[in-house]
matplotlib code that plots the C-alpha trace (Angstrom):
import matplotlib.pyplot as plt

x = [78.8, 78.2, 80.5, 81.9, 83.1, 86.5, 84.5, 82.7, 87.7, 83.3, 84.1, 79.3, 75.9, 81.1, 84.4, 86.1, 89.6, 91.0, 88.4, 86.4, 82.7, 83.5, 84.5, 81.5, 79.0, 81.0, 81.6, 79.6, 79.6, 81.8, 81.1, 77.9, 77.0, 77.6, 75.6, 77.5, 76.6, 73.1, 72.8, 74.0, 71.6, 70.1, 70.7, 74.3, 76.2, 79.2, 77.6, 76.6, 73.4, 71.7, 74.1, 72.7, 75.5, 75.6, 74.5, 71.4, 72.7, 72.5, 75.7, 75.2, 78.2, 78.5, 80.7, 80.5, 83.2, 84.2, 87.5, 88.8, 86.0, 83.3, 84.7, 84.9, 81.3, 79.8, 81.8, 80.5, 77.0, 77.6, 78.9, 75.8, 73.5, 75.2, 74.8, 71.1, 70.2, 71.6, 70.1, 72.1, 75.8, 76.8, 80.4, 81.7, 85.1, 84.6, 84.5, 86.7, 86.6, 83.5, 85.1, 85.9, 82.6, 81.0, 83.8, 83.9, 80.1, 80.1, 82.8, 81.0, 77.7, 79.4, 81.0, 77.8, 79.6, 78.4, 77.7, 74.4, 74.6, 76.8, 77.3, 76.5, 76.7, 73.3, 74.7, 75.6, 72.4, 70.7, 73.6, 73.7, 69.9, 69.9, 70.9, 68.1, 70.2, 69.3, 66.4, 63.3, 62.7, 59.4, 57.3, 59.9, 60.3, 56.7, 54.9, 57.6, 59.2, 61.5, 60.4, 59.9, 57.5, 59.7, 62.9, 63.9, 62.5, 66.1, 66.7, 63.5, 64.2, 67.7, 66.7, 63.6, 63.9, 60.8, 58.5, 60.3, 62.5, 65.8, 67.8, 67.6, 69.0, 72.4, 73.7, 72.5, 74.1, 73.8, 75.9, 76.3, 79.0, 81.6, 83.1, 86.4, 85.4, 88.9, 89.3, 85.9, 87.0, 90.3, 88.4, 85.9, 83.0, 79.9, 79.2, 76.7, 73.1, 70.4, 68.8, 72.0, 72.6, 75.2, 76.1, 76.8, 78.9, 81.0, 81.5, 82.4, 84.9, 86.6, 86.9, 88.3, 91.0, 94.4, 97.2, 99.9, 98.8, 98.0, 94.3, 91.4, 87.7, 86.6, 87.5, 86.2, 87.4, 88.9, 89.3, 86.0, 84.7, 81.5, 83.1, 83.3, 79.7, 77.4, 78.2, 76.6, 73.2, 71.7, 72.4, 70.7, 67.7, 67.3, 67.3, 64.4, 66.4, 66.9, 69.4, 67.1, 64.2, 60.6, 60.5, 63.8, 65.2, 67.6, 69.3, 67.2, 69.8, 70.9, 69.9, 70.1, 73.4, 75.0, 74.0, 75.3, 78.6, 78.8, 78.9, 81.8, 83.5, 83.1, 85.0, 87.7, 87.9, 88.4, 91.1, 89.1, 88.7, 91.3, 91.1, 92.0, 93.9, 93.7, 90.8, 89.3, 89.5, 92.1, 94.3, 91.3, 90.2, 93.8, 93.9, 90.7, 92.0, 95.3, 93.3, 93.9, 90.3, 87.4, 84.5, 84.3, 81.2, 81.1, 79.1, 78.8, 81.7, 84.1, 83.2, 85.4, 88.4, 87.5, 87.3, 90.5, 92.3, 91.0, 89.3, 86.8, 83.9, 80.4, 78.0, 75.4, 73.1, 74.1, 73.4, 70.8, 69.6, 66.0, 66.7, 64.9, 66.6, 68.3, 70.9, 71.8, 72.0, 74.0, 72.4, 74.1, 72.5, 72.6, 71.8, 70.7, 71.5, 69.7, 71.7, 68.7, 65.6, 67.3, 70.1, 67.8, 65.6, 68.6, 70.0, 66.7, 66.5, 70.0, 69.4, 66.0, 67.7, 70.5, 68.1, 66.0, 66.5, 68.3, 71.0, 71.0, 71.8, 74.9, 76.0, 75.5, 77.3, 80.2, 80.7, 79.8, 76.6, 73.1, 70.0, 68.2, 64.8, 63.0, 62.6, 66.4, 66.7, 64.4, 66.5, 68.4, 71.7, 71.3, 70.2, 73.3, 75.5, 74.1, 74.6, 78.3, 78.9, 78.5, 76.8, 75.6, 71.9, 72.3, 73.0, 70.2, 67.6, 68.8, 67.3, 63.9, 64.5, 67.4, 67.2, 69.0, 70.5, 68.2, 68.5, 69.0, 71.1, 72.5, 73.6, 77.3, 77.5, 75.7, 78.0, 81.1, 80.1, 79.2, 82.3, 84.4, 82.4, 82.9, 86.6, 87.0, 85.4, 87.4, 90.6, 89.7, 89.8, 86.3, 83.4, 80.2, 78.3, 80.8, 81.4, 77.6, 77.1, 79.7, 78.2, 74.8, 76.0, 77.6, 75.0, 72.0, 73.6, 73.9, 70.2, 69.2, 71.0, 68.4, 68.8]
y = [-3.3, -6.9, -7.9, -12.5, -13.7, -12.5, -12.1, -8.2, -8.4, -7.3, -10.3, -8.0, -10.1, -13.1, -12.8, -15.1, -14.0, -13.0, -11.5, -9.7, -9.0, -5.5, -5.3, -7.2, -4.8, -2.0, -2.9, -2.1, -1.2, 0.2, -1.9, -2.3, -4.9, -3.7, -4.4, -7.5, -9.1, -8.0, -9.6, -13.0, -15.7, -17.8, -21.5, -21.3, -21.9, -24.0, -27.5, -29.8, -31.9, -29.5, -30.6, -34.2, -36.7, -40.3, -41.4, -39.1, -36.6, -32.9, -30.9, -27.4, -25.0, -22.8, -19.7, -19.1, -16.4, -17.3, -17.7, -19.1, -19.7, -18.9, -21.3, -24.1, -23.4, -23.5, -26.6, -28.5, -27.6, -28.5, -31.9, -32.6, -31.4, -33.8, -36.7, -36.1, -35.2, -38.1, -36.7, -33.4, -32.7, -29.2, -28.3, -25.6, -25.3, -22.4, -18.7, -16.1, -14.2, -12.3, -8.9, -9.8, -11.6, -8.8, -8.5, -12.3, -12.6, -9.7, -11.4, -14.8, -13.4, -11.7, -14.9, -17.0, -19.3, -18.7, -20.6, -21.9, -20.0, -17.2, -15.2, -11.6, -8.6, -7.0, -3.7, -5.3, -7.2, -4.5, -4.5, -8.3, -8.7, -6.6, -9.8, -12.1, -15.0, -14.2, -16.4, -14.7, -16.3, -14.6, -17.7, -19.9, -17.8, -16.6, -19.9, -22.5, -23.8, -20.8, -18.9, -15.7, -13.9, -15.0, -13.4, -10.1, -7.2, -6.1, -9.5, -9.4, -5.8, -6.5, -9.2, -7.4, -5.2, -3.6, -5.9, -9.1, -11.3, -11.6, -13.7, -15.5, -14.0, -15.4, -13.4, -10.5, -8.3, -4.9, -2.1, -1.1, 0.5, -1.7, 0.2, -0.5, -0.4, 0.2, 3.4, 4.6, 4.0, 5.7, 8.8, 8.7, 8.2, 6.2, 3.6, 4.8, 3.4, 2.9, 6.1, 8.2, 10.8, 11.7, 14.8, 12.6, 10.3, 13.3, 14.6, 11.1, 10.5, 13.8, 12.9, 9.4, 10.9, 11.3, 12.4, 11.7, 8.1, 7.7, 6.8, 7.8, 8.2, 6.4, 5.5, 5.9, 4.4, 7.2, 5.7, 6.9, 3.5, 1.8, 0.9, 4.7, 5.3, 2.8, 4.1, 7.5, 6.1, 5.5, 9.2, 10.3, 8.1, 9.2, 12.8, 12.0, 11.7, 8.8, 7.5, 8.4, 10.8, 9.5, 10.6, 8.8, 11.9, 13.0, 12.0, 12.2, 13.6, 16.9, 18.8, 16.3, 15.0, 18.2, 17.8, 14.2, 15.4, 18.1, 15.3, 13.8, 17.2, 17.6, 14.4, 15.6, 19.0, 17.4, 15.1, 12.3, 10.0, 7.6, 7.8, 4.6, 5.3, 1.8, -0.3, -2.9, -0.9, -3.4, -0.7, 1.0, -2.3, -3.1, 0.3, -0.8, -4.3, -2.9, -1.0, 2.4, 3.2, 3.8, 3.2, 1.2, 1.2, -2.3, -5.5, -8.9, -10.3, -8.3, -9.8, -13.0, -10.8, -8.5, -11.5, -13.0, -9.6, -9.8, -6.5, -5.8, -4.5, -3.2, -3.2, -0.4, 0.4, 3.2, 6.7, 8.8, 12.4, 11.6, 9.2, 6.4, 3.2, 3.4, 1.2, -0.3, -3.9, -5.2, -8.4, -10.4, -12.9, -16.3, -15.4, -18.2, -18.2, -20.0, -22.9, -24.9, -26.3, -29.2, -27.1, -24.3, -26.8, -28.3, -24.8, -23.7, -26.9, -26.2, -22.5, -23.3, -25.9, -23.6, -20.8, -23.0, -22.4, -25.8, -24.9, -21.2, -21.4, -23.6, -21.1, -18.2, -19.8, -21.0, -18.0, -15.2, -13.6, -13.1, -15.3, -14.7, -15.3, -15.2, -18.9, -19.3, -16.8, -18.9, -22.1, -23.4, -23.3, -19.6, -18.9, -20.7, -18.6, -15.4, -16.6, -17.2, -14.0, -10.8, -8.1, -10.3, -9.9, -6.1, -6.8, -9.2, -6.9, -4.1, -6.0, -5.0, -1.4, -1.8, -0.4, -1.4, 0.4, 0.5, -2.2, 0.5, 0.4, 3.9, 3.1, 2.5, 6.0, 7.5, 5.6, 6.7, 10.4, 10.3, 8.4, 11.2, 13.7, 11.9, 11.4, 15.1, 16.1, 13.6, 14.8, 18.5, 19.1, 20.4, 21.7, 19.6, 22.1, 22.1, 18.3, 17.5, 19.9, 18.1, 14.8, 15.9, 17.1, 13.8, 11.5, 13.4, 13.1, 9.3, 9.1, 10.7, 8.1, 5.8, 2.2]
z = [14.4, 16.2, 15.2, 14.0, 17.3, 17.5, 19.4, 17.9, 19.8, 16.9, 18.6, 18.2, 17.8, 21.9, 23.6, 21.8, 21.3, 18.0, 15.7, 18.2, 18.6, 19.3, 15.7, 14.7, 16.2, 15.0, 11.5, 9.0, 5.9, 3.4, 0.4, -1.5, -4.1, -7.6, -10.7, -11.5, -8.2, -8.4, -11.8, -10.7, -11.5, -8.8, -9.0, -10.3, -7.1, -6.2, -6.2, -9.0, -9.5, -7.0, -4.3, -4.1, -3.8, -4.9, -1.5, -1.6, 0.9, 0.1, 0.9, 2.4, 2.1, 5.2, 5.4, 9.1, 9.4, 13.0, 14.6, 17.9, 20.4, 17.8, 15.3, 17.9, 18.9, 15.4, 14.4, 17.4, 16.4, 12.8, 13.9, 15.9, 13.1, 10.6, 13.0, 13.6, 10.0, 7.9, 4.6, 4.9, 5.3, 6.3, 5.2, 7.5, 5.9, 3.4, 3.5, 5.3, 8.6, 9.2, 8.8, 5.1, 4.4, 2.5, 0.0, -0.3, -0.9, -3.3, -5.4, -5.1, -6.3, -9.2, -10.3, -9.8, -7.3, -3.8, -0.6, 0.7, 4.0, 5.1, 8.3, 7.2, 9.5, 10.0, 8.8, 5.5, 4.9, 2.8, 0.4, 0.1, -0.2, -3.4, -5.1, -6.4, -5.2, -1.6, -0.4, 1.0, 4.4, 5.2, 4.9, 6.6, 9.8, 10.2, 9.6, 10.3, 13.4, 14.0, 17.2, 15.2, 17.6, 20.5, 19.0, 20.6, 18.6, 17.5, 16.1, 14.0, 12.8, 11.8, 9.3, 7.9, 4.8, 3.2, 5.1, 4.0, 6.1, 4.2, 6.7, 10.0, 13.2, 14.1, 17.0, 19.2, 21.8, 23.4, 24.8, 28.5, 30.6, 32.4, 35.4, 37.2, 40.9, 42.1, 40.1, 41.3, 44.9, 44.4, 43.0, 45.9, 43.4, 43.9, 41.2, 38.6, 38.7, 36.1, 35.0, 35.0, 32.4, 29.8, 31.7, 34.7, 32.5, 31.3, 34.9, 36.1, 33.3, 34.2, 37.9, 37.0, 34.8, 36.3, 34.0, 36.6, 37.0, 33.3, 33.9, 31.6, 32.4, 29.3, 25.7, 22.2, 18.9, 16.8, 13.3, 12.0, 11.1, 12.2, 15.5, 16.1, 14.8, 16.4, 19.9, 19.0, 17.8, 21.2, 22.0, 18.7, 19.3, 22.9, 21.6, 19.3, 16.1, 13.7, 11.2, 8.2, 8.2, 7.8, 4.1, 3.4, 1.7, 4.3, 7.6, 10.7, 13.0, 11.5, 14.6, 17.5, 16.2, 17.1, 20.8, 20.8, 19.3, 22.0, 24.6, 22.7, 22.5, 26.2, 26.8, 24.5, 26.1, 29.6, 28.2, 29.8, 26.8, 25.4, 21.6, 20.0, 16.7, 15.3, 13.9, 16.1, 19.4, 20.8, 22.3, 24.0, 25.6, 26.6, 28.5, 30.4, 31.0, 32.4, 35.0, 33.5, 32.4, 34.6, 32.2, 29.0, 26.7, 25.5, 25.1, 26.8, 24.7, 26.8, 30.2, 29.9, 29.2, 32.1, 34.4, 33.2, 33.8, 37.4, 37.2, 40.0, 37.8, 37.8, 34.8, 34.4, 31.5, 29.1, 30.3, 28.5, 28.2, 29.2, 32.0, 30.1, 29.1, 25.7, 24.0, 20.6, 19.6, 16.7, 15.5, 12.7, 10.3, 8.7, 5.1, 2.7, -1.0, -3.8, -5.2, -6.3, -4.5, -2.7, -1.3, -0.3, 1.6, 3.3, 4.2, 5.6, 7.7, 9.1, 9.8, 11.5, 13.7, 14.6, 15.7, 18.0, 21.8, 22.5, 19.9, 20.4, 24.1, 23.4, 20.8, 23.2, 26.1, 24.0, 21.8, 24.3, 22.9, 24.2, 23.7, 20.4, 22.0, 25.3, 25.2, 25.1, 28.0, 30.1, 29.7, 32.8, 30.8, 30.2, 33.7, 34.9, 32.6, 34.0, 37.5, 37.0, 35.0, 37.0, 35.1, 32.2, 33.1, 32.5, 28.9, 28.5, 30.1, 27.8, 24.8, 26.0, 24.9, 22.4, 18.9, 15.7, 12.8, 9.8, 7.1, 4.5, 1.4, 2.0, 5.6, 4.6, 3.2, 6.2, 8.6, 6.8, 6.8, 10.5, 11.4, 9.9, 11.8, 15.2, 14.5, 13.7, 16.9, 19.0, 17.6, 18.0, 14.2, 14.0, 16.1, 16.4, 14.2, 11.4, 11.6, 11.5, 8.6, 6.5, 7.5, 6.4, 3.0, 2.2, 3.7, 2.2, -1.2, -0.7, 0.2, -3.1, -5.2, -6.8, -5.5]

ax = plt.figure().add_subplot(projection="3d")
ax.plot(x, y, z, "-o")
ax.set_aspect("equal")
plt.show()
């Protein structure tokens, strides 16, 4: 995942520099809440007297996890909220960067001292929501002023666990392919068009690769973390597989995962893929920004960097095996915690306000993400943003058919097992069949653990 705006750098759900959205989307999930955190009692948070001060105002502690552009954006919005809601004061000073938020929240829940609102990656929500201190937002979002039915389907799915809404959508994005037009011209290749296939992607990457010039057709993170993994899910889904089987007892990609990994193996065999050996994918993106990579699978957060690097670029939807549109979205969340009725009400007021189109569009434009809802997409401010950012509408349109990773407590273990398999294939250490078999053994064992 999505991921906060380092944005995804994951920074997914801008591109603010620093902590990148590419890490955001791609992070995920290594840690799960332990028994101590799950047992934390609601109502024993950081404030006193239910957060109500002597002046009658309720203080809401916000852990926003943002840096650079994302931090500036959220702090501007908080300032406006505090000005227009005199009975509430949101304090945005706490917390840590989003990539460390899960560990911070886990420790906070275990100690009984936690914030009122935190920016939690969608891939981590299932782990966090095991705590009874996480507020159920089902009634708030489905009967309140939030534009629930207007949110993109991936945004709704990313915050829903077992039929309950466990958080509010905070950020959404999608994947597409950004192409370097100059390298395509130099190779005598036409630019790809919607409906292209993974076979065409592999063949194009091979022709774009030139060892003498030091150019690569494409790139792939090789660490084996979530940044490595989430790029494979659109391939799995397109082939008819899923992350978890319908009965929930095993992975849903034991067969089709081999075919997806064979596509990865083909890129490796052709030596057309730059394998980034470090977390965060920064080296891979720098290869593209330096004009030495023909195609980068990335999100909208990358476009400002591409423009700044003066790359003449083209954006096209992800290829598929079927010819039908398929991509992944990595929404992140605003998760609300129970520090007593007054603080919960104030926190819900803030999160609701933040999710409305008038505020959402400012967050999207400043921080580099996509609109959470169709109403936001229709606003003049977003239309203007699309008009001045070549290729941005491709990412927005992709939300119509985007899918999300499941909100499942075993997802961290599944991701870890698949990440190891992908890395082994990228590095030539295993075949797709052997790598997927090892992945299935580990992931299926995780799915059988009672939760």
